C-alpha positions in Angstrom: 49.9 -57.2 18.0 49.4 -53.9 16.7 46.5 -52.9 14.8 44.8 -49.5 13.2 41.2 -48.7 13.3 39.9 -46.7 10.3 36.6 -44.6 10.3 35.2 -41.4 10.1 32.9 -41.8 12.9 34.8 -41.9 16.3 32.2 -43.1 18.3 32.5 -45.9 15.7 35.9 -46.1 16.4 35.2 -46.7 20.2 32.8 -49.4 19.5 35.1 -51.7 17.5 37.9 -51.4 20.2 35.5 -51.8 22.7 34.3 -55.2 21.1 37.7 -56.4 20.3 38.3 -55.9 24.5 35.1 -57.8 24.8 36.4 -60.5 22.4 39.4 -60.8 24.3 41.5 -59.2 22.2 43.8 -56.6 23.8 45.6 -55.6 21.1 47.4 -52.1 20.5 45.1 -49.9 18.1 46.0 -47.0 16.1 43.2 -45.1 14.9 42.5 -43.3 11.8 40.0 -40.7 10.8 39.6 -42.0 7.0 41.5 -44.5 4.3 43.9 -41.6 3.5 45.3 -41.6 7.1 44.9 -45.0 7.3 47.0 -46.0 4.3 49.6 -43.3 5.5 49.7 -45.4 9.0 49.8 -49.0 7.6 53.1 -47.7 5.4 54.8 -46.2 8.2 53.6 -48.7 11.1 53.5 -51.8 9.5 51.0 -52.9 11.7 49.4 -56.7 11.7 46.1 -55.7 10.9 43.9 -53.1 9.3 40.2 -52.7 10.6 38.4 -50.3 7.9 34.9 -48.8 7.3 34.1 -48.8 3.5 32.5 -45.5 3.3 34.6 -42.4 4.8 35.6 -39.0 3.4 38.9 -38.0 1.6 39.7 -41.7 0.7 36.8 -44.5 1.0 38.2 -47.9 2.5 38.7 -50.0 -0.6 40.8 -47.6 -2.2 43.0 -47.4 0.7 43.2 -51.5 0.3 43.5 -50.7 -3.4 46.6 -48.3 -2.8 48.0 -50.3 -0.1 48.2 -53.8 -2.4 49.7 -51.4 -5.0 52.8 -50.7 -2.9 53.1 -54.6 -2.6 52.2 -54.7 1.4 50.6 -58.1 2.6 49.4 -56.4 5.7 46.1 -58.5 6.4 42.7 -55.8 5.7 39.1 -56.0 6.7 36.0 -53.8 6.4 33.9 -53.2 9.4 31.1 -51.9 7.4 27.5 -51.3 7.1 27.0 -53.1 3.6 27.5 -56.6 2.9 26.2 -56.9 -0.7 27.4 -59.8 -2.7 29.2 -57.5 -4.9 30.5 -55.5 -2.2 32.1 -58.7 -0.8 33.2 -59.4 -4.5 35.1 -56.2 -4.8 36.8 -56.3 -1.4 37.7 -59.9 -2.4 39.1 -59.2 -5.7 41.1 -56.3 -4.1 42.9 -58.5 -1.6 40.7 -58.0 1.4 40.7 -60.9 3.8 37.1 -60.2 5.5 34.3 -58.1 5.7 32.1 -57.8 8.9 28.9 -56.5 8.5 27.4 -53.7 11.3 25.9 -54.8 13.7 28.6 -56.9 15.1 29.3 -58.4 18.2 32.5 -59.7 20.0 31.3 -63.4 19.2 31.5 -62.0 15.9 35.2 -60.5 16.3 36.7 -63.8 18.0 35.2 -66.3 15.5 36.9 -64.1 12.3 40.0 -62.3 13.9 40.8 -65.2 15.8 43.0 -66.6 13.0 45.0 -63.1 13.1 45.7 -63.5 17.1 49.6 -63.7 17.3 
């Protein structure tokens, strides 16, 4: 599996990758610093999954998802974010997100939610 982890915080990207490993997912990870870079990587690399923060500079995660879906892409996208209000979850779902994981998270949460994407 090849995935993109998008977050403007380098430390948070490292935490996500470490948690993936703890959950037993030894996936190839590409990192993006914002939604614009994630979108560019998704379109050029066709990963199996994108894990994105919501609030990032240059392009929000939701904007990245909307633009990705506008191209016709079916790449699974999920959010790993500190915000998980019902309204935010609805916006994410309507935009075509596959899931939303709220911070703080742990390996068990990743295993439960991401297990369906493990190839």
